[in-house]
Every structure is written in C-alpha cells, then in structure tokens.
N, C-alpha and C positions, 0 to 999 in steps of 0.2 A: 807403272804409274798411270799411263794413258788407258791401259786396260781397266784398271780399277775405276777411273773416272767414267769410262764409257759404260761400265756395269752399273755404277751409281746413277748415271743419266737414264739408262734403260729402266732401272727400278723406279725412278721418279716419274717417268712417263707412264709406266704401268699403274702405279698407285694413283696418279692423277686421273687416268682413264677409269680406274675402278671406282673412285669417289664420284665422278660425274655419272657413271652408270648407276651407282647406288641411289643417287639423287633422282635420276630419271625413273628408276624402278619404283621407289617409294612414292614419288608424286603420282605415277600412273596407278599404283595400287590404291593410293588415297582417292584418286578420281573414281576408280571402279567401285571402291567401298561406298562413296557417297551415292553413286547410282544404285548399287545393290540395296543400300539401307534407306533409299528414297529421301536422302538429306538434301536440303536446298544448297545450291552451289554457293550462294552468298547469304549471309545473315543480316545484311543491311546495317553494318556497324556505323555508329556516328563518328564524326571527326575525332572526338576525344579518345575513342578506343583505337582508331587508326593511328593516332599520335603516340599512344602507348606502344603500338607495334613498331613505329619508327624508332622510338627510344630503345626497344629491345634489339632491333637490327643494328643500331649504332653501338649499343652495348656489346653485342656479339663481335662487332668489328674491333672495338677496343680490347676485348678479351683476346682475340686472335693476335692483335698487335702486341699486347702484354706477353702473350705466350712466346712469340718469336723473339722477344728480348732475352728469354732464358733458354730457348732451344732453337737452333737454326732450322729453317724450313726443310733444308736438305736432310738434316738428321732426323726430323720427324717423319719425312716420307720414307727414308731408308729404314728406320726402325719399324715403320708400319709394314713395309715389304717383308722384312725379316719375320715379324710376328705372324703375318698371314701365310708365309711360306711354311713356317713351322706347323701352323694349324692344318694346312692342306696336306703336307707331306709327313705329318706326325714325327717330326724331327725332335731330337733331344732339346728340352727347354733350356737347359743351362748353357748351351752353345750360344756364343754371341753372334757368330756368323756375319761379321761386318758391322755389328752394332758397337760403337766405340764410346758412347756417352756414359758419363757417371750417372748415378741416381740423382735426379733433380727434385729438390723439395722446397725450393724458394719461389718467389713470385706467385703466380696463380696456383702453383702446386701446393702452396700453404693452405689453400681453401678447399680444393678438390684434387683428387688423385688423377683425374682425366679432364683437364680444362679444355682440351680440344673437343672432346665429345660434348662438354657443357656448352661450348660456343656454337657447335652445330645445332644442338637442340634449341638453344636460345634464338639462333638465326631463323630456324624453321618456324618456331612459335611466333616470332616477330613478323615474319612474312605473312603468316596466317592472319594476324590482326591487321596488318598494314594493307594487305591486298583484299581482305575479306573474301577469301576463297576457301571453302570448307575442306577441300581435298588436302590443304596444307596442315590442317589440324590433325588429320589422320597421318600425314607424313611425319609430323612432329612426334606423335605417339609411336609410330614405327621406328623412328630413329632412337627414341628413348629405350624402347624394348630391345632393339638390336644392340645398342651399346651396353645396356645394363645386363642383359642375359646371354649374349653371344660373345661379343668382342672382349669386354672388360674382364669377365671371369678367366678367359684363356690368357689374356695379356698379363693378368695379375699372377697367375700360376708361373708364367715365364719370368716375370720380374722377381718373384720369390725365389725361383731357382737360380737366377743370376745374382741377386743382391742379398739373399738370405734374410738374416735377422733385421738388417737395416730396413728392408722393405716391409717386413712384418710389423715392426714398431710404427713405421710411417702409416701403414694401412689401418692400424688400430686407432690412430688419433685424427685422421683426415677423412672426410666423407668421399664417396666414390665420384658422383657426377653432379648431384645437386648439393650446393653448399649449406647443408643443414647439419649442424654439429650434433653428434650423438652424445648422450650423457657419458661422462667418463666411466661411471660405474658399469654401464652396459658394455662399453668397449673393453673394460678390464675383465668382466665376466666372460665375454666372448674369447679373449686371449687365454684365460684360464681353462675354459672348456676345450679349446684346441690343444693346449698343452697336455691335458688329461687324456684326450684321444690319442695323441702321439705316443704317450707312454704305454697305453694298453694295446 
C-alpha cells in the first residue's frame, strides 16, 4: 500500500514538473518566434481587451474547478503519467497500468472530450490578452497544436482500446477541445466511414 502511494506521489511530481517544463518551453518558443518574425512584444491593448483576458483567465480557473469536481487531481495526474509512459515506451494501449477511473462523460466532459486541454488553451489565451505579451499568443497556438495533433490523438487511441465502443460513441457526439458541436450528419457519416474501413 505504501509502495503504491509512493509510486503515485512520484508520478504526480514527474507530471507536475513536465507540465511546468512544457509551459517554460512554449513561452520561450513564443518569445523567440516574436523576435524571429519581428513582431512587437506588446500590441497596446486597451483596458476593454485586457478585461476580456481577465474574464478568460477566470473562466479557465472555473473550468479547472469544474473538472476536478468530476475527476480527482491525483487521478488526472496519474492517468497523464500512464498515457505518456505508453507513448514513450510504446506499451500496449489497452493496459490500464494503474489507471482505475471509469469513462467520465459528465460535467465539462459533456461539452468537450478534453476539458483540461481546453482550460490550458483558454488560460494561455487569456494571459495573452490580459498581459498584452505577444509571445503568449504564440504559446496559445503551440498548446492548441500540441494538444490537438500530438497528445489527444494518442490518448484517444488509448481510450478507445480501454473503453471500446463506449468511447467511440462518446467521441462521435462530443467535440475534442473547442466546444463547437459538429452537425450530427457529419458525425454519423464519419462513424459510418470508419465502420466501412474496419470491414475492408
């Protein structure tokens, strides 16, 4: 029992450090991109725009709070560790490897499949507007690209392997990161095309 708790604690520390490192890397890349592209460090936003940024930061905080009402922070950090371990070690996706949570589809998960990623992107965007620092716009774009094209596709393959058809149906009706509903027809066609591909 103590060994399991110490393993979880080590995972939480590693994931927390990795998240902080990712923020530092993306902000640094944003800063370097603004220099390379000769972009101004500040766009001189008026108070009204900065106020929108403050609202976005507060909204991201509320989203984080809403998220942890449905998933414990320990479970989020542990599942993040498991997912990244599988990604790095090319482990079998269907193995739970200490991931004990059921499929969560309520709360913020009703609106997006990855509310944590949505909250991070919203936070970075809000900080850009609030602080009027151009590097944070690039940071926001980098986070969106990272989550949408690197992390989420792998995590979704893992979730499909673990939860099967339940996750497939959920993914067909709920958007990935940005809460924009896809037309039902488009989602149905996508599911039909995937079924046809599986049969052939």
